[in-house]
C-alpha positions as CSV (number, residue, x, y, z in Angstrom):
1,M,-47.7,-39.9,54.6
2,T,-47.8,-37.7,57.6
3,G,-45.2,-35.0,58.1
4,V,-43.5,-35.3,54.7
5,Q,-42.9,-32.2,52.7
6,T,-42.1,-32.3,49.0
7,C,-40.8,-29.7,46.7
8,A,-40.4,-29.6,43.0
9,L,-36.8,-28.4,42.9
10,P,-34.0,-28.5,45.4
11,I,-33.0,-25.1,46.9
12,S,-29.5,-24.2,47.8
13,A,-27.3,-21.5,49.2
14,T,-23.6,-21.0,49.3
15,A,-21.2,-18.8,51.3
16,S,-17.5,-18.2,51.7
17,F,-15.8,-17.5,55.0
18,T,-12.5,-17.0,56.7
19,D,-11.2,-17.6,60.2
20,G,-12.3,-14.1,61.2
21,D,-15.9,-15.1,60.5
22,L,-15.8,-17.9,63.2
23,S,-16.8,-17.3,66.8
24,T,-15.0,-19.8,69.1
25,G,-14.5,-22.1,66.1
26,V,-18.1,-22.0,65.0
27,Y,-19.4,-20.5,61.7
28,T,-23.0,-19.4,61.5
29,F,-24.2,-20.0,58.0
30,N,-27.1,-17.7,57.3
31,H,-28.7,-19.3,54.3
32,S,-32.1,-17.5,54.3
33,L,-33.9,-20.4,52.7
34,D,-36.6,-20.7,55.3
35,V,-35.9,-24.5,55.6
36,Q,-34.9,-25.9,59.0
37,F,-32.9,-29.0,57.8
38,L,-30.3,-28.9,55.0
39,A,-27.6,-31.2,53.7
40,I,-24.4,-29.3,54.4
41,A,-21.0,-29.6,52.7
42,V,-17.9,-27.6,53.8
43,Y,-14.8,-27.2,51.7
44,D,-11.4,-25.9,52.9
45,N,-9.0,-23.5,51.1
46,N,-7.7,-26.5,49.1
47,D,-11.2,-27.4,47.8
48,K,-11.3,-30.5,49.9
49,E,-14.5,-31.5,51.6
50,V,-14.1,-31.5,55.4
51,T,-16.2,-33.0,58.1
52,P,-17.3,-30.5,60.7
53,D,-17.3,-31.4,64.4
54,E,-21.0,-30.7,64.6
55,I,-23.7,-29.1,62.6
56,T,-26.8,-27.6,64.4
57,A,-29.9,-26.4,62.6
58,T,-30.5,-23.4,64.8
59,D,-33.6,-22.2,63.0
60,S,-35.1,-22.2,59.5
61,N,-32.5,-19.7,58.2
62,N,-29.3,-20.5,60.1
63,V,-27.0,-23.4,60.7
64,A,-24.1,-23.4,63.2
65,I,-21.1,-25.3,61.8
66,D,-18.5,-26.3,64.5
67,L,-15.0,-26.4,63.1
68,S,-13.2,-25.9,66.4
69,S,-11.0,-29.0,66.0
70,Y,-9.5,-27.5,62.9
71,G,-7.9,-24.6,64.9
72,T,-7.1,-21.5,63.0
73,I,-8.3,-22.0,59.5
74,T,-6.2,-20.8,56.6
75,G,-7.6,-18.9,53.5
76,T,-11.1,-18.9,52.3
77,W,-13.5,-21.8,53.0
78,N,-16.8,-22.5,51.4
79,V,-20.1,-24.0,52.6
80,R,-23.1,-25.1,50.6
81,G,-26.5,-26.0,52.0
82,V,-29.1,-27.9,49.9
83,G,-32.7,-28.4,51.0
């Protein structure tokens, strides 16, 4: 197959964030995994998975997660990226 990469084990990164970490409703997740495309899951302060407005793989170490439709977020939220 052309263009297919395989790896023996999945790699992952997690981070916690609050409203103060957002810039105009967007959280930049610096995962430092050197992988452009990840599966992203975001959880709110009640441990419920939420669907971001948009997720952009900005480069191989950062993902922009748009949460602007949620307004001011309350408490600590969490994100996990798996590649």
